C-alpha positions as CSV (number, residue, x, y, z in Angstrom):
1,M,0.0,0.1,-0.1
2,A,1.3,3.3,-1.1
3,G,1.1,6.1,1.7
4,C,-0.2,8.8,-0.4
5,A,-0.6,9.4,-4.4
6,A,-1.5,12.2,-6.2
7,L,-4.0,12.5,-9.3
8,V,-3.7,15.7,-11.4
9,L,-6.8,16.1,-13.6
10,A,-6.0,17.3,-17.1
11,G,-9.0,15.7,-19.3
12,G,-9.9,19.2,-20.3
13,S,-10.3,20.5,-23.7
14,G,-9.1,24.0,-22.7
15,V,-11.9,25.5,-24.7
16,R,-12.3,28.6,-22.7
17,F,-8.7,29.4,-23.4
18,G,-8.7,29.2,-26.8
19,G,-6.3,27.6,-29.4
20,D,-5.5,24.2,-31.0
21,T,-3.5,23.2,-27.7
22,P,-5.2,22.3,-24.7
23,K,-3.8,24.9,-22.2
24,Q,-2.2,22.2,-19.9
25,Y,0.3,21.2,-22.7
26,L,1.0,25.0,-23.1
27,P,4.9,26.0,-22.3
28,L,4.9,28.1,-19.2
29,G,8.7,29.0,-18.6
30,G,10.2,26.1,-20.7
31,R,7.9,23.5,-19.2
32,A,4.3,22.5,-19.9
33,V,1.9,23.7,-17.5
34,L,0.9,20.5,-16.5
35,R,4.2,19.1,-16.3
36,R,5.0,21.7,-13.8
37,A,1.7,21.0,-11.7
38,A,2.5,17.2,-11.7
39,G,6.1,17.7,-10.9
40,A,5.4,19.4,-7.5
41,F,3.8,16.2,-6.7
42,A,6.5,14.0,-8.1
43,S,9.3,15.9,-6.2
44,H,7.5,15.9,-3.1
45,G,8.9,13.8,-0.3
46,D,5.6,12.3,1.1
47,V,4.0,11.8,-2.4
48,D,4.3,8.1,-3.3
49,A,2.7,7.9,-6.9
50,V,1.8,10.1,-9.4
51,R,-0.7,9.7,-12.0
52,V,-2.3,12.2,-14.7
53,V,-5.6,11.9,-16.2
54,I,-6.1,12.9,-19.8
55,R,-8.0,13.1,-22.7
56,G,-7.3,10.1,-24.7
57,D,-6.8,12.2,-27.9
58,D,-3.7,13.7,-25.9
59,R,-1.7,11.1,-25.5
60,A,1.4,12.4,-27.9
61,L,1.1,15.6,-26.1
62,Y,1.7,14.0,-22.8
63,D,4.5,12.0,-23.9
64,A,6.0,15.1,-25.5
65,A,5.5,16.9,-22.3
66,F,6.3,14.2,-19.6
67,A,9.2,12.5,-21.4
68,G,11.7,10.9,-18.8
69,L,9.4,11.6,-15.7
70,D,9.3,8.5,-13.7
71,I,5.5,8.8,-12.8
72,L,2.8,6.2,-13.0
73,E,1.3,5.6,-16.9
74,P,-1.5,8.1,-17.6
75,V,-5.2,6.7,-17.9
76,S,-8.0,8.5,-19.9
77,G,-10.4,10.6,-18.2
78,G,-14.1,10.9,-18.6
79,A,-17.2,13.4,-20.1
80,S,-16.9,15.7,-17.1
81,R,-14.1,16.3,-14.3
82,Q,-16.2,14.5,-11.9
83,E,-16.2,11.3,-13.9
84,S,-12.5,11.9,-15.0
85,A,-11.5,12.1,-10.8
86,R,-13.6,9.1,-10.2
87,L,-11.7,7.0,-13.1
88,G,-8.5,8.2,-11.9
89,L,-9.2,6.9,-8.6
90,E,-10.5,3.5,-9.8
91,S,-7.2,3.0,-11.3
92,L,-5.4,3.5,-8.0
93,D,-7.1,0.3,-6.8
94,R,-3.9,-2.1,-7.0
95,L,-1.9,0.6,-5.3
96,D,-4.8,1.2,-2.5
97,P,-3.2,4.2,-1.2
98,E,-4.0,5.1,2.6
99,F,-4.4,8.9,1.1
100,V,-4.8,10.4,-2.3
101,L,-4.6,14.0,-3.2
102,I,-6.7,15.6,-6.2
103,H,-5.0,18.2,-8.3
104,D,-6.2,20.6,-11.3
105,G,-3.7,20.6,-14.0
106,A,-4.1,24.0,-14.9
107,R,-2.2,24.6,-11.2
108,P,1.3,25.0,-12.1
109,F,2.7,26.7,-8.7
110,V,0.8,24.5,-6.2
111,P,3.8,24.9,-3.0
112,A,5.3,22.2,-1.2
113,T,3.9,23.6,1.9
114,L,0.4,23.4,0.7
115,I,0.9,19.6,0.3
116,D,2.4,19.5,3.7
117,D,-0.5,20.9,5.3
118,T,-3.3,19.0,3.1
119,I,-1.4,15.8,4.2
120,A,-1.2,16.6,7.7
121,A,-4.9,17.4,7.6
122,L,-6.0,13.9,7.0
123,A,-4.4,12.3,10.2
124,D,-7.6,13.8,12.1
125,V,-10.4,14.4,9.1
126,P,-11.1,12.1,6.3
127,A,-10.8,15.4,3.7
128,A,-8.7,18.3,3.5
129,V,-9.3,21.5,1.1
130,P,-7.0,24.6,1.2
131,A,-8.8,27.7,0.6
132,L,-8.7,31.6,0.8
133,A,-11.3,33.4,2.4
134,L,-12.9,35.7,-0.1
135,G,-11.6,39.4,0.1
136,D,-13.8,41.2,-2.2
137,T,-17.4,42.4,-1.9
138,L,-19.9,40.0,-3.8
139,K,-22.5,41.4,-6.0
140,R,-25.8,39.3,-7.5
141,A,-26.8,40.5,-11.1
142,D,-29.4,39.8,-13.3
143,E,-29.2,38.8,-16.9
144,T,-29.1,41.9,-17.9
145,G,-25.9,42.4,-15.9
146,M,-28.0,44.9,-13.5
147,V,-26.7,44.3,-9.8
148,S,-29.4,42.7,-7.9
149,G,-27.8,42.4,-4.3
150,T,-24.9,42.4,-2.2
151,V,-23.9,38.9,-1.1
152,D,-22.9,38.4,2.4
153,R,-19.4,37.1,2.6
154,A,-18.9,36.1,5.7
155,G,-17.6,32.2,6.1
156,L,-17.1,32.4,2.3
157,W,-14.0,30.8,1.0
158,R,-12.5,30.0,-2.5
159,A,-11.6,26.5,-3.0
160,Q,-8.6,25.4,-4.6
161,T,-6.6,22.0,-5.1
162,P,-5.0,19.8,-4.2
163,Q,-8.0,18.6,-2.5
164,G,-6.7,15.9,0.1
165,F,-8.7,12.8,1.2
166,R,-8.7,9.2,2.7
167,Y,-8.6,7.0,-0.4
168,R,-11.2,4.2,0.5
169,D,-13.3,6.9,1.6
170,I,-13.5,9.4,-1.2
171,R,-13.3,6.1,-3.5
172,A,-16.6,5.1,-2.4
173,A,-18.1,8.8,-2.2
174,H,-17.5,8.8,-6.1
175,A,-18.9,5.7,-6.8
176,A,-21.9,6.5,-5.1
177,A,-22.2,10.3,-6.4
178,R,-21.7,8.5,-10.3
179,D,-24.8,10.2,-11.4
180,A,-24.6,13.8,-9.6
181,E,-23.1,16.7,-11.4
182,L,-20.3,18.3,-8.6
183,T,-18.1,21.1,-9.2
184,D,-15.2,19.4,-7.3
185,D,-14.2,16.2,-4.8
186,A,-14.9,18.2,-1.4
187,A,-18.6,18.3,-2.9
188,V,-18.8,14.5,-3.2
189,A,-17.1,14.2,-0.2
190,E,-19.9,16.9,1.4
191,Q,-22.5,14.7,-0.6
192,A,-21.2,11.4,1.2
193,G,-21.4,13.3,4.8
194,L,-17.8,13.1,5.1
195,P,-16.3,15.8,7.2
196,V,-14.1,18.3,5.2
197,R,-11.5,20.5,6.7
198,L,-10.2,23.9,5.4
199,V,-6.6,24.9,5.5
200,A,-4.9,27.8,4.6
201,G,-4.9,28.0,0.5
202,S,-2.2,30.2,-1.3
203,A,-2.2,32.8,-3.3
204,D,0.4,31.8,-5.6
205,N,-1.4,28.7,-6.2
206,I,-3.5,30.2,-9.6
207,K,-5.5,28.2,-11.9
208,I,-4.9,29.0,-15.7
209,T,-8.4,29.2,-17.1
210,T,-7.8,32.2,-19.6
211,A,-5.2,33.8,-22.0
212,E,-4.8,36.5,-19.5
213,D,-4.0,34.1,-16.7
214,M,-1.3,32.5,-18.6
215,A,0.3,36.2,-18.9
216,G,0.1,36.4,-15.5
217,A,1.9,33.3,-15.1
218,E,4.6,33.9,-17.3
219,R,4.9,37.4,-15.4
220,R,5.1,35.3,-11.9
221,L,8.1,33.7,-13.6
222,T,9.9,36.3,-14.4
223,A,8.8,38.7,-11.5
224,V,10.4,36.0,-8.6
225,A,14.0,37.3,-9.3
226,G,13.4,39.2,-6.1
227,L,16.6,37.6,-4.8
228,V,19.3,35.7,-7.0
229,R,21.5,33.3,-5.2
230,V,24.2,31.2,-6.7
231,G,25.7,28.2,-4.8
232,T,28.5,25.9,-5.7
233,G,29.3,22.1,-5.0
234,F,32.2,19.7,-5.6
235,D,32.6,16.3,-4.8
236,V,35.0,13.4,-5.1
237,H,35.1,9.6,-5.4
238,R,37.9,7.2,-5.9
239,F,37.1,4.0,-8.5
240,G,36.8,0.6,-7.3
241,A,35.3,-2.7,-8.7
242,G,32.8,-2.6,-10.8
243,D,31.5,-2.5,-14.3
244,H,29.9,0.8,-14.2
245,V,29.7,4.2,-12.8
246,M,26.6,6.3,-11.9
247,L,27.1,10.0,-13.2
248,C,24.3,12.8,-13.3
249,G,21.7,9.7,-12.7
250,V,23.0,7.6,-15.5
251,V,24.5,4.0,-15.8
252,V,27.9,4.4,-17.6
253,P,29.4,1.5,-18.6
254,H,33.2,1.5,-17.3
255,D,35.6,-1.5,-16.6
256,R,35.5,-0.1,-12.6
257,G,32.9,1.4,-10.6
258,L,33.1,4.4,-8.2
259,E,33.4,3.9,-4.2
260,G,31.0,6.0,-1.5
261,H,28.3,5.5,0.9
262,S,25.4,5.7,-1.5
263,D,25.9,5.3,-5.2
264,A,28.8,7.3,-5.2
265,D,27.1,9.6,-8.4
266,V,29.5,12.5,-8.2
267,G,28.0,14.4,-10.2
268,L,24.4,14.5,-8.6
269,H,26.6,15.2,-5.2
270,A,28.1,18.0,-6.6
271,I,24.6,19.6,-8.1
272,T,23.1,18.7,-4.9
273,D,26.0,20.6,-2.7
274,A,25.2,23.7,-5.0
275,V,21.7,23.7,-4.7
276,L,21.9,23.5,-1.3
277,G,24.2,26.5,-1.1
278,T,22.1,29.1,-2.8
279,I,19.5,28.4,0.3
280,S,22.4,28.2,2.5
281,E,21.3,24.6,3.5
282,G,24.7,23.1,4.6
283,D,25.8,19.7,2.3
284,I,24.7,16.4,1.7
285,G,26.4,15.0,4.9
286,S,24.3,17.6,7.1
287,H,20.5,16.0,5.5
288,F,21.9,12.5,4.5
289,P,24.9,11.6,7.1
290,P,26.8,8.8,5.7
291,S,26.8,7.5,9.4
292,D,23.2,6.9,8.9
293,A,22.6,3.1,7.4
294,Q,19.7,4.1,5.6
295,W,21.6,5.9,2.8
296,R,24.0,3.3,2.2
297,D,23.8,2.6,-1.4
298,A,20.8,5.0,-1.8
299,D,20.1,6.6,-5.0
300,S,21.7,9.9,-5.2
301,E,18.5,11.4,-6.9
302,V,17.0,11.2,-3.5
303,F,19.5,14.1,-2.5
304,L,19.0,16.3,-5.2
305,R,15.1,15.9,-5.0
306,H,15.4,17.0,-1.6
307,A,17.6,20.0,-2.5
308,A,14.8,21.3,-5.0
309,E,12.2,20.8,-2.4
310,L,13.6,23.0,0.2
311,V,14.2,25.8,-2.7
312,A,10.7,25.2,-3.6
313,R,9.6,25.4,-0.1
314,R,11.5,29.1,-0.2
315,G,9.2,30.0,-3.0
316,G,12.4,29.6,-5.4
317,I,12.9,28.5,-8.9
318,I,16.0,26.8,-10.2
319,D,17.0,28.8,-13.0
320,A,20.2,27.1,-14.1
321,L,22.7,23.8,-13.4
322,D,26.0,23.7,-14.8
323,V,28.2,21.0,-13.8
324,T,31.5,19.7,-15.2
325,L,32.6,16.0,-14.9
326,I,36.4,15.8,-14.3
327,C,38.0,12.6,-15.3
328,E,40.0,10.8,-18.4
329,Q,37.6,7.8,-18.5
330,P,34.7,7.1,-19.4
331,R,34.0,9.2,-22.0
332,I,31.2,11.7,-21.0
333,G,30.1,13.0,-24.7
334,P,28.0,9.8,-25.8
335,H,25.9,10.5,-22.2
336,R,25.6,14.0,-22.0
337,D,22.2,14.7,-23.4
338,A,20.9,11.9,-21.4
339,M,22.5,13.2,-18.3
340,R,21.0,16.5,-18.8
341,R,17.4,15.2,-19.3
342,R,17.9,13.2,-15.9
343,I,19.0,16.0,-13.8
344,A,16.4,18.0,-15.4
345,D,13.9,15.3,-14.4
346,I,15.5,15.1,-10.7
347,A,15.6,19.1,-10.3
348,G,12.2,19.8,-12.0
349,V,13.8,21.9,-14.7
350,A,13.8,22.3,-18.3
351,P,16.3,20.5,-19.8
352,S,17.6,23.8,-21.5
353,A,18.5,24.8,-17.8
354,V,21.2,22.2,-17.8
355,S,24.7,21.9,-18.7
356,V,26.8,19.0,-18.4
357,K,30.4,19.3,-19.5
358,A,33.4,17.1,-19.1
359,S,37.2,18.3,-18.6
360,T,40.7,16.4,-18.3
361,T,43.5,17.5,-15.8
362,E,45.9,16.4,-19.2
363,G,47.2,13.7,-17.0
364,L,47.9,15.6,-14.0
365,G,46.9,14.7,-10.7
366,F,44.8,12.1,-9.3
367,T,42.2,12.2,-11.6
368,G,44.8,12.4,-14.5
369,R,46.1,9.0,-13.0
370,G,42.8,7.4,-13.3
371,E,42.3,7.0,-10.0
372,G,38.8,8.8,-9.6
373,I,36.3,11.3,-10.6
374,A,35.9,15.0,-9.5
375,A,33.3,16.8,-10.0
376,Q,32.5,20.7,-9.7
377,A,28.7,22.7,-9.9
378,V,27.0,25.7,-10.0
379,A,23.4,26.7,-9.4
380,T,21.6,29.5,-9.9
381,V,18.3,30.1,-7.8
382,R,15.6,32.8,-7.7
383,L,14.2,33.4,-4.5
384,A,11.0,35.1,-3.9
385,S,12.8,36.8,-0.5
């Protein structure tokens, strides 16, 4: 049983947005809106599985947007959002998670802290919904646009996603509400008599519905440059027995391996330290001490995902990652593009934001003598404050 699964709903056609391509597949800062939305859950330490619910006609768009991201296979949705959510929930039966988060694929900026708070609430209640209190005066108007009254906004909230539920409860509630026409999953839970708790939403957690929304999202990405931070990382591992090395998340055949407490991925280690440096969060050893047996032979992608999540929690965006691998052998060139894609997937950035270079020391020093591999990295991050 998975602890927590996330369903990202993307079965709409985006008619209100206009254009030939559904809005969820349009690029936003170099990555599809939907990829950004799903990536927030894929990189979150408390989410064990992620599945996207799509229109069957959009499979090619999905494949292009999600190339290389290790999440569950998508499933096709239905004619309505409610039906898509139900079909998505049914597709998780084999996993039978304890909790499930249901998120709109058109919300690309869900903060990690919002995911934290929603999951945490499920320890006490069967359903939790992030929401924002209404701050504007509400007017009721007739069909001609004339105001017919003012609505008391006391106690009114704007619901957001992800909406969190105990899986078996919401699965049963959706099955019972098959013929209803409800606007969100919390309404399905309410109809089933499940208590629903509100948790604090986020003004950053916008939903893209119109072209104006997309333009605002683009402005948000460029406006986050309130504080630009640069971090550096350096790491070394010696050669030992083996038939391959792990470099930047890619298996590279070689007549020796690299020695280390984890998988000794010198490239990912250097990048992780660089990312941690941008937010003054120490180094890998302070988060994943080698004295802790649970990190023996660990996949180093865990380290970089954690560092990227810490940046996201600060409201930051990773702008660029640059790593130089220093060795005589193996040759890096044939694997460079695969490394860039893998780093991008782990860190939640576009491949265009990742640079992988290789250098030798002209036969000098321990790398020149073929005793090991070194890596140095630079990370650039934009923080909101």
